N, C-alpha and C positions, 0 to 999 in steps of 0.2 A: 472439609469445606465443600458446600454444594454451589456450583455456578449455574445460574439460570439465564444470564445475559452474556452472549459471546460476540465480541467484536473482532473482525478480521481485517488485517491489512490486505491489499490486493496483489500488487506485484511482488513476486517472490514468496507469497504465502498461499494464495488461491490459484494464481496463474503464473506460468513461466513465460514472462514477457521479455526475456533477455534479448532475443534477436530483434524483436519489434522496436524496442527502445534503442538498441544499438544502431539500427538502420535509420531511425528518425533523428538521432543525435548527429550522425555523420552527414546526413542530408542537410541539416541546419548549418553545420560547420562549413560545408562546401558552399552553401548559399551566402554565408557570411565572409567567404573568401579567407578562411583561416589557412595559414600556410601548410599545416599538416593536419588535415581533418580526420585521419585514420585514428580509431580508438582501439588500442590493443587490449584493454581490460575495461569492459563496460560496468562490471558489477559494483565498483565503488560509486558510480554515478546514479545507481538505482536506489531510490529511497528519499534523498533530499529533494526539496522543491526544485523544479527545473530552472527557474529564474536564478535561484541561489547558486546552482551549479555553473551556469554560464558566467556568473560574476566571480565566484570564488575559484573555480578551476581554470577558466579561460580568460579571466581578467576583463570581462566585458563591463562597460558602464551599464547602469540600469536601463537606459534607453536602448543600448545595443542588445542587452539581454532580452528585452521585450521583443526586439526584432528577431533575434535568434529563436525565441519561443514561438513566434508566429510561423517561422519556417519549419520548426519542429512539428507544429500542429498541421502544417500543410502536408507533410508526409504521414504523420501518425493518424490524423483524422481524415484529411482530404483524400489521401491515397489508400485509406482503409487499412493501414498497417496495424492499428490497435486490435482489429478483429482477428489477427493471425495468432495471437497468444493462446496457449493451450492450458487447460486445467492440469494441475499436478495430479498424479495418480492417487486415487482415494478421496479426493476433495468432494466430488459429487455425492458419493455414498456417505461420507462423514457428515456433511452439511444436512443431508436428508435425514439421517438418524437423529441429529440434534433437533431438527425441525419437528420430527415425530415425537420427540421427548418433550416438546412444548417450550423449548428454549427461545428466547428473544435473540434474533440473529441480525447483525448489522455489519457494515463495512466502514472502516475509518482509514482513509488513504490520503496521502498528500498529492495524489493525482487530481487533475481537474475533475470536479464533481460531475459535471455534465457528461464527460467522457467515461468516467467510472460507471455511471448509471447505464450508459449505452452498452458497455462491455458486460455488466452483470445481466442486463436484459437479454443479451444474446446467448448467455450460458444457461444450462439446465440446472440452476441452483435455486433452492428454496429460501431466497433472501428477498424481502420486499424492497423495491426500488427506492421508496421514500426513506429507507433506513441505510442508504448508501450516502455517506458524507465525505466530502473532499475539499480541495482548494477551490475558491470562487474563481469565476472566469477572469476577473481582473488581477488575479494572482494573490489576493489577500486570503486570510485564514489558511495559511500554509503551515502553521505550527501544529504538530500532532496533538498537543495538549488541548488546543482550541477546538480542533475537530472532534476529538473524543468528548470533550465537555459539552459542545453544542448538541451532539447526537444524543447524549444521555439526558440533557436538560429538555430538549424538544420532545423527548419521548417519556418525560416524567419518571425517569429511573433514579430512585433515591437510595436504594440499598446497595452501596458501592461494594460491599463485601461479597456480593453475588455476581459481580461483573468481572469478565476476563478478557484481556486484549491478547490477540494472537498475531504475531508478526515475525519477520525475519531479520530486521535491522535494529540497531540500538535506539534509533528514533522511536520505534514502537514501544520498546521497553521503558525508556525514559519518559515518554509521553504518558504511559500508563501510570508510572510511579508518581508523576507530578499531579495526576488527577486523583490518585489514591486508590487505584485498582490493581489487582494481581495481573500477571502477564505470563504468556507462554512464548518462548523463543523457538522457532522452527529452524533446524540446522540444515535443512535441504534447500533453503532459499539462497539469497545473495549475501547474507552476513555469516561470519564464522561463528563457531561455538564459543570461542574466546570472547568475541565482541559481545555476544548475547549474555554470556556469563558475567563479564565485567560490568555490563549495564545493569545487572541485578535482576535478570529474569527469574520469576517465581518458579517456573518449570521449564524444562528443555525437552523437546521431542525431535526424533529423527524422521518421523512420518506423521502425516496429518491424522492417520488412523488412531494414533496413540492419544489423541485429544479426548476420545470418548471415555477412557479410563480416568482421566483427570476430572472431567465434568462430573462423573458419578462418584 
């Protein structure tokens, strides 16, 4: 199978944003006066939409979740936390190789689209900003299937057998499956190998460099 269209998740796939997300969540929880705002394990909270996390993990109402999200953005965006995330080793070189091979490159993330585009814009990556898709500013289009579908439809991508979704959580793998495209689970991110395997990843890799062999 030859893949010509490669879609990447952002957090846990292209960038290691663990510390930046951890700091922003704790900042928001303190602002919301949660009794124990310390987060011992941030990794399960990375991947799902933030509004959903505030509701399902912390029991916030939708209104309170929105307030929490505003505080999260106050730290993440306003205080520049999001720009402290670093590329994983090999990402820059791998993306450049795929670009030089003529691949269509995009990003499908549940992160706020505006912020995702700002992050990609500051990194030395060969990915067009208008091919970075995420959640809308009002919190809608937070489902991975919707995000991938819109990215493909807006760019008139019709041959789904040549499209590959690369991500680190089961949300990425399931979203790809629902759209009808193959997927690569990266085990160096925030999801476990078991999680990715059970979700039905088409391929598993331990380093982003291994993606080149799959593409070809």
